[in-house]
C-alpha positions in Angstrom: -62.8 58.8 82.3 -63.5 61.7 84.7 -67.2 62.6 85.1 -70.0 64.1 87.2 -72.2 61.1 88.4 -75.7 61.2 89.7 -76.1 58.2 91.9 -79.8 58.6 92.6 -82.6 60.9 91.5 -82.7 64.0 93.7 -79.1 63.7 94.9 -76.4 66.1 93.9 -73.8 64.7 91.5 -70.4 63.7 92.7 -67.1 63.7 90.9 -65.6 60.3 89.9 -64.5 57.8 87.4 -67.0 56.5 84.8 -66.7 53.9 81.9 -66.0 55.5 78.5 -68.6 55.4 75.8 -68.2 53.5 72.6 -69.9 54.6 69.4 -72.3 52.4 67.4 -73.8 52.8 64.1 -74.8 56.5 63.5 -73.2 57.6 66.7 -70.1 59.6 67.5 -68.1 59.9 70.7 -67.6 63.5 71.7 -64.5 64.8 73.5 -66.2 67.5 75.6 -64.9 71.0 75.9 -67.8 72.8 77.6 -70.9 71.4 79.3 -73.4 74.0 80.5 -75.5 73.6 83.7 -79.1 74.6 83.1 -82.5 74.3 84.9 -83.5 71.2 82.7 -80.3 69.5 83.6 -81.0 69.8 87.3 -84.8 68.9 86.7 -83.8 65.8 84.9 -81.3 64.8 87.6 -84.0 65.2 90.2 -86.4 63.0 88.1 -88.8 66.0 88.1 -88.8 67.0 84.4 -91.7 66.0 82.3 -89.5 63.9 80.2 -87.7 62.2 83.0 -87.7 58.3 83.1 -87.4 57.3 86.7 -88.2 53.5 86.2 -84.5 52.5 86.5 -84.2 54.2 89.8 -81.7 56.7 88.4 -78.5 55.0 89.6 -75.3 55.9 88.1 -75.7 58.3 85.1 -73.8 61.3 83.8 -76.0 64.6 83.8 -76.0 67.1 81.0 -78.1 67.4 77.9 -75.7 69.5 75.6 -72.3 71.0 75.2 -69.4 71.9 72.9 -66.8 69.3 71.9 -64.8 67.6 69.3 -66.4 64.7 67.3 -64.6 61.7 66.0 -63.8 63.4 62.8 -61.9 66.2 64.7 -64.7 68.9 64.1 -65.8 71.3 66.8 -69.6 70.8 67.3 -72.4 71.7 69.6 -74.2 68.5 70.6 -77.4 67.7 72.1 -79.3 64.8 73.7 -76.5 62.4 74.7 -77.3 58.7 74.7 -78.0 57.6 78.4 -76.2 57.1 80.6 -73.6 59.3 79.0 -74.5 62.9 79.7 -72.3 66.0 78.7 -70.7 66.6 82.1 -67.8 64.2 81.6 -64.5 64.0 79.5 -66.4 62.1 76.8 -70.0 61.9 75.8 -72.0 59.7 73.2 -74.5 61.2 70.8 -76.3 60.6 67.5 -74.1 61.9 64.7 -77.4 63.8 63.5 -77.5 65.6 66.9 -74.5 67.8 66.3 -74.1 71.2 64.5 -70.9 73.1 63.8 -69.6 75.9 66.0 -68.3 79.0 64.1 -64.7 79.8 64.3 -63.6 82.5 66.7 -66.3 81.8 69.2 -65.2 80.6 72.5 -66.3 77.0 73.6 -67.8 78.3 76.9 -69.6 81.2 75.3 -71.0 78.9 72.5 -72.4 76.5 75.0 -73.8 79.2 77.3 -75.5 81.1 74.5 -77.2 78.0 72.9 -78.3 76.5 76.2 -79.7 79.9 77.3 -80.9 81.3 74.0 -82.3 78.2 72.2 -85.6 78.4 74.0 -86.4 81.9 72.7 -84.9 81.2 69.2 -87.2 78.2 68.5 -90.1 79.8 70.3 -90.0 82.8 68.0 -88.9 81.1 64.7 -91.1 77.9 65.1 -93.9 78.2 67.7 -94.8 81.9 67.3 -94.0 82.1 63.6 -92.6 85.5 64.5 -92.5 88.0 61.6 -89.9 91.0 61.5 -91.4 94.3 62.9 -93.7 92.5 65.3 -93.9 93.5 69.0 -92.7 91.1 71.7 -93.2 91.0 75.5 -90.8 88.8 77.5 -92.2 87.7 80.9 -89.3 87.1 83.2 -86.3 88.8 81.3 -83.8 89.4 84.1 -82.2 86.1 84.0 -79.7 84.6 81.5 -82.4 83.1 79.2 -84.7 86.1 79.3 -81.7 88.5 78.5 -80.8 86.4 75.6 -84.4 86.5 74.4 -84.2 90.2 74.3 -81.0 90.0 72.2 -82.6 87.5 69.9 -85.9 89.3 69.5 -83.9 92.4 68.5 -81.8 90.5 66.1 -84.8 89.0 64.5 -86.3 92.5 63.8 -88.8 93.1 66.7 -90.1 96.6 66.4 -90.9 96.8 70.1 -89.6 94.9 73.0 -91.2 94.9 76.5 -89.7 93.0 79.4 -90.9 92.2 82.9 -89.0 91.2 86.1 -88.8 91.7 89.8 -85.3 93.0 89.9 -85.2 96.8 89.4 -81.4 97.0 89.1 -81.4 94.5 86.3 -84.3 96.0 84.5 -82.5 99.3 84.4 -79.6 97.7 82.6 -81.5 97.0 79.5 -81.1 99.2 76.6 -83.3 102.4 76.6 -85.0 101.0 73.5 -86.5 98.2 75.7 -89.5 99.0 77.7 -89.4 97.6 81.3 -92.1 96.7 83.7 -91.2 95.8 87.3 -93.4 93.1 88.7 -94.5 95.1 91.8 -97.8 96.5 93.1 -97.9 98.9 90.0 -97.4 96.2 87.4 -101.0 95.7 86.5 -101.4 99.3 85.4 -98.1 99.2 83.5 -99.1 96.0 81.7 -102.5 97.5 80.7 -100.7 100.4 79.1 -98.2 98.2 77.4 -101.2 96.2 75.9 -103.0 99.3 74.9 -100.7 99.1 71.9 -100.6 96.0 69.8 -98.3 93.2 71.1 -98.0 90.2 68.8 -96.0 87.7 70.9 -95.5 87.0 74.6 -92.5 84.8 75.6 -93.3 83.6 79.2 -90.4 82.2 81.3 -92.3 82.5 84.6 -95.9 81.2 84.4 -97.7 81.3 87.8 -98.9 84.5 89.2 -97.0 86.8 86.8 -98.6 85.1 83.9 -102.0 85.5 85.3 -101.3 89.3 85.6 -100.0 89.5 82.0 -102.9 87.5 80.5 -105.5 89.6 82.5 -103.9 92.9 81.2 -103.9 91.5 77.7 -107.5 90.4 77.6 -109.6 92.5 79.9 -111.9 95.0 78.1 -111.8 93.0 74.9 -114.6 91.7 72.7 -114.6 94.1 69.8 -117.4 93.2 67.3 -114.8 93.7 64.5 -112.5 91.1 66.2 -109.4 91.4 68.3 -105.9 90.9 66.9 -104.1 87.7 67.7 -101.7 87.4 70.6 -99.4 84.3 70.4 -98.5 83.5 74.0 -95.6 81.0 74.2 -95.1 79.2 77.5 -91.4 78.5 78.1 -90.8 78.0 81.8 -92.6 77.8 85.1 -90.3 79.1 87.9 -93.2 81.0 89.3 -95.7 78.2 89.3 -96.8 75.2 87.4 -100.5 76.2 87.1 -102.6 79.4 86.7 -106.4 80.3 86.9 -107.6 81.1 83.4 -110.9 82.8 82.7 -113.0 81.5 79.9 -113.9 84.9 78.9 -110.1 85.7 78.5 -110.0 83.2 75.5 -113.4 83.9 74.0 -113.2 87.8 74.0 -109.7 88.2 72.7 -107.2 86.8 70.2 -105.1 85.0 72.8 -103.6 81.8 71.7 -101.6 79.9 74.2 -99.0 77.4 73.1 -95.9 75.8 74.7 -92.4 75.4 73.4 -90.2 72.5 74.6 -89.4 68.9 74.0 -92.7 67.4 72.7 -94.2 70.4 71.2 -91.0 70.6 69.2 -89.1 67.6 67.8 -85.6 66.9 68.7 -84.6 67.6 65.0 -86.4 70.9 65.2 -84.3 71.8 68.4 -81.1 70.7 66.7 -81.6 72.7 63.5 -82.6 75.6 65.7 -79.3 75.4 67.5 -77.5 75.3 64.2 -79.3 78.5 63.1 -78.6 80.2 66.5 -74.9 79.4 66.2 -74.6 80.5 62.7 -76.3 83.9 63.7 -74.0 84.3 66.8 -71.1 86.1 65.1 -73.3 88.8 63.5 -75.9 89.0 66.4 -73.3 89.3 69.0 -75.3 87.2 71.5 -73.7 87.0 74.8 -74.4 86.1 78.5 -72.2 86.1 81.6 -70.5 82.8 82.1 -68.8 81.2 85.1 -66.4 78.4 84.0 -65.6 75.6 86.5 -63.7 72.2 86.5 -65.9 69.2 87.0 -64.3 68.7 90.4 -66.5 71.6 91.5 -69.8 69.9 90.4 -71.2 69.3 93.9 -71.0 72.8 95.2 -71.7 74.4 91.8 -75.0 72.4 91.6 -76.6 74.5 94.3 -75.6 77.8 92.6 -79.1 79.4 92.4 -78.0 82.7 90.6 -79.9 83.2 87.4 -77.9 86.1 85.9 -75.0 83.8 84.7 -74.5 80.3 83.1 -72.2 77.8 84.8 -70.1 75.9 82.2 -67.9 73.0 83.1 -64.7 72.5 81.3 -64.1 68.7 81.5 
């Protein structure tokens, strides 16, 4: 079969021929219709993700952690966590039968793949890790990319009473609906963040970490320490494109209601992620979730791999 192939960790995939998978007990072969390219896919292919297994040397595997396709029963499904070495970026993939959920009729393959790969992080962060309750206020740190933009849509769908977003790109921030409060991460951001936190914010979804996270946490916790107690702030860490570590004051934790938790593989089980994907897809028609998509054939894998744009999702159509 035709496939994208990673020949060694850290190298870009190449297009070529690959052996077809065969299903064992509890497994299904997927005829792949749409395979999205996401940061985790690149990180795994480089051997840099925290779940990467580099002991084999990384030779000869197909990248891709999810996609849309037809299962062996002829049903259109979204699938996750293919069985190595069969990733999603091939004509066929191999997954556990339990790692698939239905795709609603009328939703384009590429759109379904792009929305789930970009939106699942915020869906499970809000519904599982933050235990979000309708009418709470949400701040999204790093909302100008595809995942952050979908987080805004999902928070609104789940009933957020107030949505605040941060980002560096003023043009992209201006494109959000007027009901969304925007804060540009420039020299004036600290004052803007303090004003935002002067009213209660219940949940922070952080796609950036690094220096922007330090600024958000400082604004959220400085001047706290009320003897009557401070309201809880559930800070959910989702991505780290601005840095892997931050300095964190002990006072920030003791004097405020700050609760820091992560959301990802490990802090969530694979079954929770799969069920979350099913919920997100079921809500997609009513929620109208969408994100710009760029569709490409697998033959374009080498050049597409280096596409650094964060405002659209690349989806391969094997």
